[in-house]
N, CA, C and O atoms as a GROMACS GRO file, in nm:
protein
  468
    1MET      N    1   2.887  11.258  -4.201
    1MET     CA    2   2.935  11.369  -4.030
    1MET      C    3   2.765  11.305  -3.934
    1MET      O    4   2.749  11.215  -3.852
    2LEU      N    5   2.667  11.404  -3.998
    2LEU     CA    6   2.470  11.334  -3.976
    2LEU      C    7   2.465  11.231  -3.974
    2LEU      O    8   2.437  11.167  -3.873
    3LYS      N    9   2.492  11.180  -4.089
    3LYS     CA   10   2.402  11.040  -4.082
    3LYS      C   11   2.372  10.934  -4.033
    3LYS      O   12   2.265  10.875  -4.050
    4PRO      N   13   2.502  10.886  -3.938
    4PRO     CA   14   2.506  10.840  -3.815
    4PRO      C   15   2.401  10.885  -3.705
    4PRO      O   16   2.370  10.802  -3.620
    5TYR      N   17   2.343  11.018  -3.701
    5TYR     CA   18   2.247  11.039  -3.615
    5TYR      C   19   2.102  11.011  -3.698
    5TYR      O   20   1.997  10.953  -3.673
    6ILE      N   21   2.141  11.063  -3.775
    6ILE     CA   22   1.988  11.043  -3.891
    6ILE      C   23   1.957  10.922  -3.925
    6ILE      O   24   1.849  10.910  -3.982
    7ASN      N   25   2.041  10.790  -3.901
    7ASN     CA   26   1.999  10.646  -3.840
    7ASN      C   27   1.957  10.624  -3.797
    7ASN      O   28   1.857  10.556  -3.817
    8ALA      N   29   2.017  10.681  -3.660
    8ALA     CA   30   1.910  10.655  -3.538
    8ALA      C   31   1.795  10.656  -3.512
    8ALA      O   32   1.709  10.586  -3.458
    9PHE      N   33   1.816  10.820  -3.598
    9PHE     CA   34   1.625  10.872  -3.554
    9PHE      C   35   1.554  10.780  -3.666
    9PHE      O   36   1.434  10.792  -3.689
   10GLY      N   37   1.614  10.711  -3.715
   10GLY     CA   38   1.535  10.666  -3.843
   10GLY      C   39   1.518  10.478  -3.768
   10GLY      O   40   1.408  10.429  -3.794
   11TYR      N   41   1.609  10.386  -3.687
   11TYR     CA   42   1.574  10.314  -3.607
   11TYR      C   43   1.463  10.375  -3.497
   11TYR      O   44   1.341  10.359  -3.501
   12ALA      N   45   1.512  10.422  -3.436
   12ALA     CA   46   1.422  10.490  -3.370
   12ALA      C   47   1.231  10.479  -3.413
   12ALA      O   48   1.149  10.408  -3.354
   13PHE      N   49   1.210  10.557  -3.511
   13PHE     CA   50   1.056  10.564  -3.527
   13PHE      C   51   1.026  10.432  -3.608
   13PHE      O   52   0.908  10.414  -3.638
   14VAL      N   53   1.150  10.306  -3.660
   14VAL     CA   54   1.079  10.193  -3.718
   14VAL      C   55   1.039  10.105  -3.586
   14VAL      O   56   0.946  10.026  -3.568
   15GLY      N   57   1.132  10.144  -3.510
   15GLY     CA   58   1.116  10.024  -3.358
   15GLY      C   59   1.009  10.078  -3.301
   15GLY      O   60   0.953  10.003  -3.220
   16ILE      N   61   0.928  10.261  -3.327
   16ILE     CA   62   0.814  10.252  -3.238
   16ILE      C   63   0.685  10.220  -3.302
   16ILE      O   64   0.586  10.188  -3.236
   17ALA      N   65   0.685  10.233  -3.500
   17ALA     CA   66   0.600  10.166  -3.583
   17ALA      C   67   0.555   9.997  -3.534
   17ALA      O   68   0.447   9.952  -3.494
   18SER      N   69   0.703   9.923  -3.558
   18SER     CA   70   0.709   9.771  -3.510
   18SER      C   71   0.619   9.748  -3.355
   18SER      O   72   0.526   9.668  -3.352
   19PHE      N   73   0.647   9.805  -3.266
   19PHE     CA   74   0.592   9.809  -3.168
   19PHE      C   75   0.454   9.854  -3.149
   19PHE      O   76   0.405   9.817  -3.042
   20ILE      N   77   0.383   9.919  -3.221
   20ILE     CA   78   0.245   9.941  -3.250
   20ILE      C   79   0.172   9.884  -3.358
   20ILE      O   80   0.054   9.913  -3.372
   21LYS      N   81   0.259   9.766  -3.474
   21LYS     CA   82   0.224   9.721  -3.587
   21LYS      C   83   0.203   9.525  -3.496
   21LYS      O   84   0.120   9.439  -3.524
   22THR      N   85   0.284   9.523  -3.420
   22THR     CA   86   0.271   9.375  -3.369
   22THR      C   87   0.202   9.390  -3.230
   22THR      O   88   0.101   9.323  -3.209
   23GLU      N   89   0.245   9.464  -3.142
   23GLU     CA   90   0.225   9.497  -2.971
   23GLU      C   91   0.038   9.519  -2.995
   23GLU      O   92  -0.014   9.610  -3.060
   24ARG      N   93  -0.046   9.389  -2.909
   24ARG     CA   94  -0.185   9.422  -2.865
   24ARG      C   95  -0.184   9.516  -2.748
   24ARG      O   96  -0.219   9.630  -2.780
   25ASN      N   97  -0.169   9.509  -2.686
   25ASN     CA   98  -0.137   9.659  -2.592
   25ASN      C   99  -0.074   9.777  -2.612
   25ASN      O  100  -0.042   9.865  -2.532
   26ALA      N  101  -0.060   9.769  -2.718
   26ALA     CA  102   0.028   9.902  -2.713
   26ALA      C  103  -0.063  10.020  -2.803
   26ALA      O  104  -0.055  10.142  -2.817
   27LYS      N  105  -0.173   9.887  -2.866
   27LYS     CA  106  -0.291   9.888  -2.994
   27LYS      C  107  -0.405   9.999  -2.839
   27LYS      O  108  -0.443  10.116  -2.833
   28VAL      N  109  -0.417   9.901  -2.760
   28VAL     CA  110  -0.514   9.970  -2.656
   28VAL      C  111  -0.463  10.076  -2.566
   28VAL      O  112  -0.538  10.165  -2.524
   29HIS      N  113  -0.352  10.069  -2.537
   29HIS     CA  114  -0.283  10.172  -2.470
   29HIS      C  115  -0.282  10.357  -2.550
   29HIS      O  116  -0.267  10.464  -2.491
   30LEU      N  117  -0.304  10.332  -2.704
   30LEU     CA  118  -0.307  10.442  -2.812
   30LEU      C  119  -0.415  10.460  -2.758
   30LEU      O  120  -0.436  10.541  -2.668
   31ALA      N  121  -0.520  10.363  -2.823
   31ALA     CA  122  -0.674  10.383  -2.790
   31ALA      C  123  -0.690  10.525  -2.715
   31ALA      O  124  -0.693  10.644  -2.748
   32ALA      N  125  -0.704  10.407  -2.528
   32ALA     CA  126  -0.664  10.488  -2.387
   32ALA      C  127  -0.657  10.657  -2.426
   32ALA      O  128  -0.749  10.738  -2.421
   33ALA      N  129  -0.472  10.684  -2.477
   33ALA     CA  130  -0.415  10.814  -2.507
   33ALA      C  131  -0.467  10.851  -2.618
   33ALA      O  132  -0.406  10.954  -2.646
   34LEU      N  133  -0.566  10.824  -2.725
   34LEU     CA  134  -0.673  10.896  -2.785
   34LEU      C  135  -0.759  10.966  -2.731
   34LEU      O  136  -0.763  11.088  -2.740
   35VAL      N  137  -0.861  10.876  -2.651
   35VAL     CA  138  -0.968  10.906  -2.537
   35VAL      C  139  -0.940  11.012  -2.512
   35VAL      O  140  -0.986  11.123  -2.538
   36THR      N  141  -0.873  10.978  -2.466
   36THR     CA  142  -0.761  11.080  -2.296
   36THR      C  143  -0.739  11.212  -2.423
   36THR      O  144  -0.778  11.328  -2.409
   37SER      N  145  -0.686  11.172  -2.510
   37SER     CA  146  -0.659  11.312  -2.539
   37SER      C  147  -0.766  11.450  -2.589
   37SER      O  148  -0.771  11.571  -2.571
   38THR      N  149  -0.860  11.322  -2.677
   38THR     CA  150  -1.014  11.400  -2.718
   38THR      C  151  -1.119  11.500  -2.612
   38THR      O  152  -1.188  11.601  -2.626
   39LEU      N  153  -1.080  11.395  -2.486
   39LEU     CA  154  -1.198  11.423  -2.360
   39LEU      C  155  -1.077  11.547  -2.287
   39LEU      O  156  -1.103  11.602  -2.180
   40GLY      N  157  -0.967  11.570  -2.352
   40GLY     CA  158  -0.885  11.716  -2.276
   40GLY      C  159  -0.919  11.827  -2.383
   40GLY      O  160  -0.910  11.944  -2.346
   41CYS      N  161  -0.958  11.798  -2.512
   41CYS     CA  162  -0.963  11.887  -2.602
   41CYS      C  163  -1.090  12.017  -2.591
   41CYS      O  164  -1.087  12.139  -2.609
   42TYR      N  165  -1.233  11.886  -2.540
   42TYR     CA  166  -1.288  11.847  -2.553
   42TYR      C  167  -1.345  11.964  -2.371
   42TYR      O  168  -1.434  12.049  -2.359
   43VAL      N  169  -1.277  11.928  -2.301
   43VAL     CA  170  -1.299  11.984  -2.141
   43VAL      C  171  -1.239  12.116  -2.142
   43VAL      O  172  -1.276  12.189  -2.050
   44GLY      N  173  -1.147  12.167  -2.230
   44GLY     CA  174  -1.063  12.272  -2.271
   44GLY      C  175  -0.956  12.252  -2.113
   44GLY      O  176  -0.975  12.332  -2.021
   45LEU      N  177  -0.879  12.174  -2.101
   45LEU     CA  178  -0.782  12.121  -2.027
   45LEU      C  179  -0.692  12.263  -1.977
   45LEU      O  180  -0.672  12.339  -2.071
   46GLU      N  181  -0.651  12.297  -1.881
   46GLU     CA  182  -0.554  12.395  -1.869
   46GLU      C  183  -0.375  12.392  -1.907
   46GLU      O  184  -0.322  12.342  -1.807
   47SER      N  185  -0.318  12.409  -1.962
   47SER     CA  186  -0.120  12.439  -1.980
   47SER      C  187  -0.094  12.314  -1.860
   47SER      O  188  -0.035  12.210  -1.889
   48THR      N  189  -0.126  12.331  -1.779
   48THR     CA  190  -0.040  12.200  -1.640
   48THR      C  191  -0.104  12.061  -1.609
   48THR      O  192  -0.058  11.958  -1.561
   49GLU      N  193  -0.283  12.111  -1.674
   49GLU     CA  194  -0.378  11.989  -1.694
   49GLU      C  195  -0.282  11.928  -1.764
   49GLU      O  196  -0.225  11.838  -1.704
   50TRP      N  197  -0.232  11.961  -1.922
   50TRP     CA  198  -0.225  11.884  -1.966
   50TRP      C  199  -0.094  11.788  -2.018
   50TRP      O  200  -0.079  11.689  -2.091
   51LEU      N  201  -0.002  11.883  -1.929
   51LEU     CA  202   0.145  11.849  -1.884
   51LEU      C  203   0.140  11.689  -1.826
   51LEU      O  204   0.199  11.584  -1.848
   52TRP      N  205   0.029  11.739  -1.734
   52TRP     CA  206  -0.027  11.574  -1.642
   52TRP      C  207  -0.038  11.498  -1.740
   52TRP      O  208   0.056  11.423  -1.765
   53VAL      N  209  -0.145  11.497  -1.814
   53VAL     CA  210  -0.178  11.401  -1.932
   53VAL      C  211  -0.119  11.357  -1.995
   53VAL      O  212  -0.115  11.238  -2.026
   54ALA      N  213  -0.055  11.447  -2.031
   54ALA     CA  214   0.083  11.357  -2.124
   54ALA      C  215   0.202  11.324  -2.088
   54ALA      O  216   0.272  11.264  -2.170
   55SER      N  217   0.247  11.351  -1.974
   55SER     CA  218   0.322  11.271  -1.912
   55SER      C  219   0.343  11.158  -1.870
   55SER      O  220   0.449  11.096  -1.866
   56ALA      N  221   0.200  11.119  -1.823
   56ALA     CA  222   0.122  11.004  -1.755
   56ALA      C  223   0.081  10.938  -1.875
   56ALA      O  224   0.085  10.817  -1.852
   57ILE      N  225   0.036  10.963  -2.013
   57ILE     CA  226   0.046  10.885  -2.129
   57ILE      C  227   0.168  10.870  -2.148
   57ILE      O  228   0.200  10.761  -2.198
   58THR      N  229   0.231  10.926  -2.131
   58THR     CA  230   0.381  10.906  -2.207
   58THR      C  231   0.460  10.790  -2.118
   58THR      O  232   0.518  10.693  -2.166
   59LEU      N  233   0.451  10.819  -1.994
   59LEU     CA  234   0.467  10.729  -1.900
   59LEU      C  235   0.456  10.565  -1.915
   59LEU      O  236   0.538  10.481  -1.880
   60VAL      N  237   0.316  10.545  -1.987
   60VAL     CA  238   0.276  10.388  -2.021
   60VAL      C  239   0.312  10.361  -2.151
   60VAL      O  240   0.331  10.240  -2.156
   61MET      N  241   0.329  10.405  -2.246
   61MET     CA  242   0.397  10.358  -2.337
   61MET      C  243   0.512  10.358  -2.302
   61MET      O  244   0.568  10.260  -2.352
   62VAL      N  245   0.597  10.436  -2.222
   62VAL     CA  246   0.723  10.371  -2.211
   62VAL      C  247   0.778  10.281  -2.221
   62VAL      O  248   0.865  10.219  -2.282
   63ALA      N  249   0.634  10.283  -2.068
   63ALA     CA  250   0.660  10.117  -1.968
   63ALA      C  251   0.634  10.034  -2.091
   63ALA      O  252   0.716   9.954  -2.137
   64GLU      N  253   0.533  10.054  -2.133
   64GLU     CA  254   0.478   9.907  -2.244
   64GLU      C  255   0.540   9.843  -2.349
   64GLU      O  256   0.521   9.731  -2.397
   65MET      N  257   0.662   9.978  -2.393
   65MET     CA  258   0.769   9.998  -2.478
   65MET      C  259   0.865   9.817  -2.416
   65MET      O  260   0.872   9.696  -2.440
   66ILE      N  261   0.919   9.933  -2.319
   66ILE     CA  262   1.006   9.854  -2.211
   66ILE      C  263   0.977   9.676  -2.229
   66ILE      O  264   1.040   9.580  -2.275
   67ASN      N  265   0.847   9.699  -2.166
   67ASN     CA  266   0.790   9.586  -2.130
   67ASN      C  267   0.788   9.460  -2.244
   67ASN      O  268   0.790   9.339  -2.222
   68SER      N  269   0.785   9.520  -2.353
   68SER     CA  270   0.742   9.425  -2.503
   68SER      C  271   0.916   9.449  -2.508
   68SER      O  272   0.976   9.342  -2.513
   69ALA      N  273   0.985   9.545  -2.508
   69ALA     CA  274   1.108   9.402  -2.552
   69ALA      C  275   1.200   9.369  -2.450
   69ALA      O  276   1.321   9.385  -2.465
   70ILE      N  277   1.160   9.334  -2.369
   70ILE     CA  278   1.273   9.296  -2.201
   70ILE      C  279   1.137   9.140  -2.252
   70ILE      O  280   1.194   9.069  -2.333
   71GLU      N  281   1.058   9.111  -2.236
   71GLU     CA  282   0.930   8.974  -2.270
   71GLU      C  283   1.039   8.888  -2.462
   71GLU      O  284   1.084   8.779  -2.499
   72LYS      N  285   1.029   9.010  -2.511
   72LYS     CA  286   1.089   8.905  -2.680
   72LYS      C  287   1.209   8.918  -2.648
   72LYS      O  288   1.257   8.849  -2.738
   73LEU      N  289   1.338   8.969  -2.561
   73LEU     CA  290   1.441   8.941  -2.515
   73LEU      C  291   1.456   8.810  -2.407
   73LEU      O  292   1.568   8.768  -2.379
   74CYS      N  293   1.388   8.776  -2.374
   74CYS     CA  294   1.334   8.683  -2.277
   74CYS      C  295   1.311   8.567  -2.340
   74CYS      O  296   1.377   8.465  -2.319
   75ASN      N  297   1.181   8.578  -2.450
   75ASN     CA  298   1.159   8.442  -2.531
   75ASN      C  299   1.268   8.403  -2.657
   75ASN      O  300   1.236   8.314  -2.736
   76ARG      N  301   1.392   8.473  -2.670
   76ARG     CA  302   1.475   8.498  -2.772
   76ARG      C  303   1.610   8.398  -2.644
   76ARG      O  304   1.690   8.311  -2.679
   77ILE      N  305   1.594   8.444  -2.526
   77ILE     CA  306   1.733   8.363  -2.462
   77ILE      C  307   1.642   8.241  -2.455
   77ILE      O  308   1.687   8.152  -2.526
   78THR      N  309   1.547   8.212  -2.404
   78THR     CA  310   1.501   8.060  -2.428
   78THR      C  311   1.347   8.016  -2.412
   78THR      O  312   1.289   8.060  -2.313
   79THR      N  313   1.269   7.928  -2.509
   79THR     CA  314   1.169   7.902  -2.494
   79THR      C  315   1.083   7.825  -2.419
   79THR      O  316   0.961   7.822  -2.437
   80GLU      N  317   1.154   7.753  -2.322
   80GLU     CA  318   1.132   7.675  -2.247
   80GLU      C  319   1.182   7.719  -2.104
   80GLU      O  320   1.286   7.760  -2.052
   81GLN      N  321   0.975   7.673  -2.047
   81GLN     CA  322   0.936   7.743  -1.926
   81GLN      C  323   1.110   7.798  -1.796
   81GLN      O  324   1.203   7.722  -1.824
   82ASP      N  325   1.137   7.864  -1.722
   82ASP     CA  326   1.246   7.908  -1.663
   82ASP      C  327   1.156   8.000  -1.555
   82ASP      O  328   1.085   8.097  -1.580
   83PRO      N  329   1.180   7.945  -1.446
   83PRO     CA  330   1.154   8.058  -1.273
   83PRO      C  331   1.199   8.169  -1.295
   83PRO      O  332   1.134   8.273  -1.287
   84GLU      N  333   1.312   8.162  -1.323
   84GLU     CA  334   1.359   8.286  -1.308
   84GLU      C  335   1.306   8.385  -1.431
   84GLU      O  336   1.219   8.465  -1.397
   85ILE      N  337   1.342   8.388  -1.550
   85ILE     CA  338   1.224   8.384  -1.697
   85ILE      C  339   1.155   8.462  -1.634
   85ILE      O  340   1.168   8.584  -1.624
   86LYS      N  341   1.058   8.376  -1.579
   86LYS     CA  342   0.921   8.424  -1.541
   86LYS      C  343   0.898   8.556  -1.450
   86LYS      O  344   0.804   8.634  -1.465
   87ILE      N  345   0.989   8.565  -1.365
   87ILE     CA  346   0.990   8.680  -1.249
   87ILE      C  347   1.067   8.835  -1.314
   87ILE      O  348   1.051   8.952  -1.278
   88ILE      N  349   1.136   8.786  -1.402
   88ILE     CA  350   1.175   8.903  -1.499
   88ILE      C  351   1.039   8.949  -1.622
   88ILE      O  352   1.033   9.054  -1.685
   89LYS      N  353   0.970   8.867  -1.626
   89LYS     CA  354   0.824   8.885  -1.716
   89LYS      C  355   0.726   8.974  -1.637
   89LYS      O  356   0.661   9.077  -1.655
   90ASP      N  357   0.749   8.880  -1.536
   90ASP     CA  358   0.639   8.940  -1.424
   90ASP      C  359   0.643   9.067  -1.390
   90ASP      O  360   0.546   9.143  -1.384
   91ILE      N  361   0.821   9.108  -1.351
   91ILE     CA  362   0.849   9.283  -1.276
   91ILE      C  363   0.778   9.323  -1.426
   91ILE      O  364   0.670   9.380  -1.416
   92SER      N  365   0.814   9.305  -1.530
   92SER     CA  366   0.794   9.365  -1.636
   92SER      C  367   0.707   9.438  -1.645
   92SER      O  368   0.703   9.561  -1.641
   93ALA      N  369   0.623   9.354  -1.660
   93ALA     CA  370   0.459   9.359  -1.660
   93ALA      C  371   0.410   9.447  -1.525
   93ALA      O  372   0.367   9.562  -1.527
   94GLY      N  373   0.420   9.402  -1.463
   94GLY     CA  374   0.441   9.493  -1.264
   94GLY      C  375   0.437   9.660  -1.329
   94GLY      O  376   0.344   9.741  -1.322
   95PHE      N  377   0.579   9.679  -1.397
   95PHE     CA  378   0.568   9.830  -1.405
   95PHE      C  379   0.513   9.867  -1.452
   95PHE      O  380   0.458   9.959  -1.391
   96VAL      N  381   0.464   9.847  -1.598
   96VAL     CA  382   0.330   9.871  -1.721
   96VAL      C  383   0.214   9.941  -1.592
   96VAL      O  384   0.180  10.057  -1.566
   97LEU      N  385   0.159   9.728  -1.497
   97LEU     CA  386   0.044   9.784  -1.457
   97LEU      C  387   0.038   9.906  -1.376
   97LEU      O  388  -0.062   9.976  -1.359
   98ILE      N  389   0.194   9.929  -1.314
   98ILE     CA  390   0.191  10.045  -1.146
   98ILE      C  391   0.173  10.225  -1.270
   98ILE      O  392   0.097  10.320  -1.251
   99THR      N  393   0.247  10.211  -1.353
   99THR     CA  394   0.246  10.334  -1.477
   99THR      C  395   0.081  10.354  -1.516
   99THR      O  396   0.024  10.462  -1.533
  100SER      N  397   0.013  10.194  -1.526
  100SER     CA  398  -0.114  10.262  -1.561
  100SER      C  399  -0.219  10.339  -1.468
  100SER      O  400  -0.292  10.435  -1.491
  101PHE      N  401  -0.192  10.243  -1.330
  101PHE     CA  402  -0.267  10.253  -1.175
  101PHE      C  403  -0.292  10.430  -1.205
  101PHE      O  404  -0.393  10.498  -1.223
  102TYR      N  405  -0.138  10.463  -1.199
  102TYR     CA  406  -0.083  10.614  -1.168
  102TYR      C  407  -0.098  10.702  -1.305
  102TYR      O  408  -0.054  10.814  -1.282
  103ALA      N  409  -0.152  10.689  -1.461
  103ALA     CA  410  -0.210  10.828  -1.505
  103ALA      C  411  -0.387  10.724  -1.494
  103ALA      O  412  -0.446  10.760  -1.595
  104VAL      N  413  -0.452  10.651  -1.438
  104VAL     CA  414  -0.624  10.647  -1.434
  104VAL      C  415  -0.612  10.769  -1.296
  104VAL      O  416  -0.686  10.867  -1.294
  105ILE      N  417  -0.513  10.743  -1.192
  105ILE     CA  418  -0.508  10.840  -1.108
  105ILE      C  419  -0.495  10.999  -1.132
  105ILE      O  420  -0.543  11.096  -1.074
  106ILE      N  421  -0.410  10.983  -1.246
  106ILE     CA  422  -0.434  11.134  -1.271
  106ILE      C  423  -0.500  11.168  -1.309
  106ILE      O  424  -0.546  11.274  -1.267
  107ALA      N  425  -0.592  11.060  -1.491
  107ALA     CA  426  -0.658  11.069  -1.515
  107ALA      C  427  -0.838  11.192  -1.433
  107ALA      O  428  -0.898  11.298  -1.450
  108ALA      N  429  -0.838  11.043  -1.333
  108ALA     CA  430  -0.948  11.131  -1.228
  108ALA      C  431  -0.935  11.279  -1.152
  108ALA      O  432  -1.001  11.383  -1.151
  109ILE      N  433  -0.820  11.234  -1.093
  109ILE     CA  434  -0.816  11.374  -1.048
  109ILE      C  435  -0.784  11.501  -1.146
  109ILE      O  436  -0.790  11.609  -1.088
  110ILE      N  437  -0.752  11.507  -1.278
  110ILE     CA  438  -0.796  11.636  -1.370
  110ILE      C  439  -0.926  11.630  -1.416
  110ILE      O  440  -0.974  11.742  -1.430
  111PHE      N  441  -1.001  11.539  -1.444
  111PHE     CA  442  -1.147  11.558  -1.523
  111PHE      C  443  -1.225  11.526  -1.401
  111PHE      O  444  -1.276  11.636  -1.377
  112THR      N  445  -1.257  11.461  -1.328
  112THR     CA  446  -1.359  11.448  -1.267
  112THR      C  447  -1.417  11.595  -1.208
  112THR      O  448  -1.540  11.599  -1.217
  113PRO      N  449  -1.348  11.734  -1.142
  113PRO     CA  450  -1.417  11.785  -1.218
  113PRO      C  451  -1.482  11.859  -1.266
  113PRO      O  452  -1.570  11.941  -1.238
  114TYR      N  453  -1.400  11.800  -1.388
  114TYR     CA  454  -1.487  11.902  -1.575
  114TYR      C  455  -1.607  11.793  -1.545
  114TYR      O  456  -1.725  11.827  -1.553
  115LEU      N  457  -1.582  11.710  -1.524
  115LEU     CA  458  -1.700  11.611  -1.549
  115LEU      C  459  -1.823  11.583  -1.455
  115LEU      O  460  -1.933  11.543  -1.493
  116PHE      N  461  -1.790  11.609  -1.343
  116PHE     CA  462  -1.905  11.594  -1.231
  116PHE      C  463  -1.895  11.722  -1.132
  116PHE      O  464  -1.883  11.718  -1.009
  117ASN      N  465  -1.904  11.846  -1.223
  117ASN     CA  466  -1.928  11.986  -1.150
  117ASN      C  467  -2.037  12.057  -1.203
  117ASN      O  468  -2.067  12.167  -1.157
   0.00000   0.00000   0.00000
């Protein structure tokens, strides 16, 4: 009865591990998340600040995972140059860029008072 749910979690963890193992940008975003989290511990962020930081980190990681999945799917559809596929990939990459800008803004708002006062 629980086996399908347990299997679903297993598949999800395999997907996360595959993402981290195979995607260069996953490693970049994870490194940024570790640096940000370490800095947050060092400066002693308040719980509300942690909520914002954790939300920004999560949003960027999820955006990158979705982008990677879309790119892989597009690459399976065709290996040839296709203007529509290019637009899909560009929009997906833009989604990651916007979430990354959001994360930088959140980090600047939260960390500036700790680092420059």
